Steps between C-alpha positions, in 0.01 A plus 500: 500500500773276635544472876817633648754259654496470870867571581416498882404132492725331250763233601785747554274723721391214706854385562615852583209533739581171672858589533418834667245332723770253617729789599213675678406183675853422618525860639164461677587140628827625661294757685234255623228676296212262425302488171198659665707779647656560162176528320353721776777764451398817330652578170751761618647253748514234240700734276742572782532129565575432136772768492649368817500159341692634206216478247299755301159511672256288300225711314222272600404268799547198279862460583427544877241227473756262356746599779233428753446161353870430525501604858221247568696229320810578702308503820363141441858388387669665805245339737592150357871578500568715808869389536598608148693815488265625220213495749669772712413863480799726483343835618185423697569810715445720194141398480383799715645737232240353251210358705379720783297307765204699621546668843234373741343789707614501865164607637 
């Protein structure tokens, strides 16, 4: 019996996955969301984030892992080039919409 082709991991699928990851990473970068914060998000929030970024939500975490790697690369590049306009984050105030910081007890 011949094995079925793996359409999810051919060259075209890999290119498409990377393109989607770039868009997701750009959206997250502009909102000052780190790679760790992105990967810690529950699936329902990731789906909302993808839709807000103008993308169909990825069906697996593989695309999110690629996006997280891109965020790490951009962070390193940004630290080395802080004066470049590309290092600026356009909407850091929107981070709170996606990443909720835990509230410390007051007692």
